[in-house]
N, C-alpha and C positions, 0 to 999 in steps of 0.2 A: 828512266823508263819504268824500272821495276817499282819504284815508289809510286809513280803515277798509276800503274796498273794496280798496285795494292790499295790505293785510295779509291779507285773506281770500283774495285771488288767490295770494298767496305760499304760504299754507298749502295751497291746493288744488294748486298746483304741486308742493309737497313730497310730498303724497299720491300724486299721479300718478307722480312719480319713483320712489317706492317700488314701486308696482305695476309700472311698467315694468322695474325692476331685477329683480324676482321673476319676471317673464314674458318676459324678453328671450330671444332666440334661444339655444338650448342650455340653457335653464333647467333642463330635466329632469336634466341633469348637474350644472350649477352648484349646484342646490339640494339635491344629495346631501350636501353639507357643511352640517350644521345651524348650525354657528358662522358660516358665510358668509351663510346665510339671515337669521339674527338679527343679523348684524354685531356680534358680541360676541367678546371675547378668550376662547380656550380655557381660560384660567386663571381665568376669572370665577367668582365665587361663585354659590351657588344663589339668593341674595337678588337679586344683580345680574341673573341670568338671568330671574327672575320680573318684575323691574322693566322690563328690556328687552322682554320679551314683551308686557307690558300696553302699553307705548308703541307698539311696532310694530303690534300687532293693532288698536289703535284707529285708526292711520293708514290701514291698508288695509281696514278693516272695510267691507262693503257698504253700511252705513247711512250711512257718511261719504262714500261714493262712488256715490251713486244714479244718476249719469249714466253710470257705468261699472260697473254692479253685477256683471256676469258676470265680468269680469276681476278685480275687487276680491275676489270670492268665491274665485277660484283663488289669489290672492295670500295671502288670509287662510288657506286650507287649507295653503299651503306654510309659512306662519309657525307655524300650530298644529302641523303635523306635526313640524317641527324642534324646537319647544319640548318636545313629548311625548317625542321621542327623547332629548333631553338630561336629561330627568327620570328616565329609565330608566337605572340605573347601568351595566348591560351594554352598552346601545346607546351610551351616552356614552363608555365605555371604548374601544369599537371605533373611534369617531369620532376620539378622541384618539390612538390607535394609528396611524391613518392619517396624521394631522398630524405626528406625531413621526417617522414613517417618511419623510414628505416632507422634513422639515427635515434629517434625518440624511443623506439622498441628496444634497441640494444642498450641504450642508457638505462631504461627501466629494468631490463633484464639484469644488467650488471649491478644495479643498486640492490635488487632483490637477492642476488646471489653473492654479494660481495664478501660476506663473512665466510660462506662456504668456499668460495674461490681462494681466498686468502689462506683458509685452513688447508685446503688441498695443494696449495702452491702451484695453481694452474692459471697464470695470468692470461687474460684474454687480449688479443690483438684488436683493439677497438675499431681501427680502420677496416681491417679485414672482415670483422663481424658485420659492420655496417654495409660493406660491399656485398656480402652474401645475402643479408637480409634485404637489401634494396633490389638485388637481382630476383629474389623470390617474389617480392611484391610486383615488380614489373611483369614477371611471368604469370602471376595470378591474374593480373589485370588483362593481359593479352588473351589468356585462356577464356576469361569471361567475355571479352570483346568478341572472340571468335564464336563463342556459344550464342550470344546475342545475334551476331551476323547470320549464323546458320538458322536460328529461330526466325528471324526476319525474313530470310530467304524462303524458308518453308511457308511462312504466312503469306508472302507475296505469290508464291506459286499456287497456294490454295486459292487465293482471291482470283488470280488469273484464270485458274480452271473453272471457277464458278462463273466468271464473267464470259468465258467461251461457251459454257453450257447454256447460260442465259441467252447469249446471242444465237446459238444454234437453235434453241427452243423457239425464240422469237421468229427466226427464219422459217422454221417448219410451220409455224402457225400462219405466217404471211403467205407461204406457198399454198397451204391448205385453203386459206381464205380466197386466194386468187383462183385456185382450181374450182373452188366452190362457186364463185361468181361467174367464171367462164362456162361452166356446165349447167347453170341454172336454167337457161332457156331450154336446153336439151331435156332436162329433168321435167320442166313444166309441160313441154310437149308430149313427153312420154306418159305423164300422168293424165293428161287430157285424152290421149289415145287409149290409155287403159280404161279410163272412165267411159269413153264412147263405146268401147268394145263390150264393157260390162252392161251398159244400157241396152245395146243391141240384143245381147243374149237374154236379157230380162224380157225384153219385148217379145222375142221369139218364144220364150217360155210361157208368157202370158197368152199369146195367140194359140198356143198348143191346148191350153186348158179351155179355150173358148170354142173349140171344134165340136160340132154336135156329134153325139154318139152314133155309131153305125147301127143301122136298122137291119135286124136279121130277118131274112125271109122264112115265113112259116112253111113248114113242109105239109103238103096235103096227105091225108091218109089214103 
């Protein structure tokens, strides 16, 4: 019983370690590398990729970690996202391009500083250096992607505001035209009445000038 319990504890510890790895501080950037998430070699075959996904997804699945279901769900989503990314040829190619660029940079840097490193007696862990450079490149690409996304969102918002303003302007113009048409007859009648009144006043005024002057009676002495 003790041995069985010990084995179960070991498996549980392994599950927890995987969840901790996928949710460690900075995971939002560490997990940008799908190969790092799945802990699989970039040159792995599709069959090896599927096998690794099945193994890891079972380890971090919420059903296997009911005492830590929320974190397990987050870890599972990270694994699922990485797997789907590597199944998509274009996404996989982009990830491989980043890794190859990281390797080329480290190789170039080491060749440039080879003599100095040998003199200083400070050997470089090539694999660790590539890992760090690759993470840096993935992070830079993600930052640029977010900047583009924010810029596009701002542009879409600006265009939408312009569309709304144009629609509102057109609506106001239609309402003005409608009111103008609806009140046209009334305006015409008012104008005719105004003209008629003006004509009447003019006639009255003319008649006033045509009145003969009053004759004053002469007073006798």
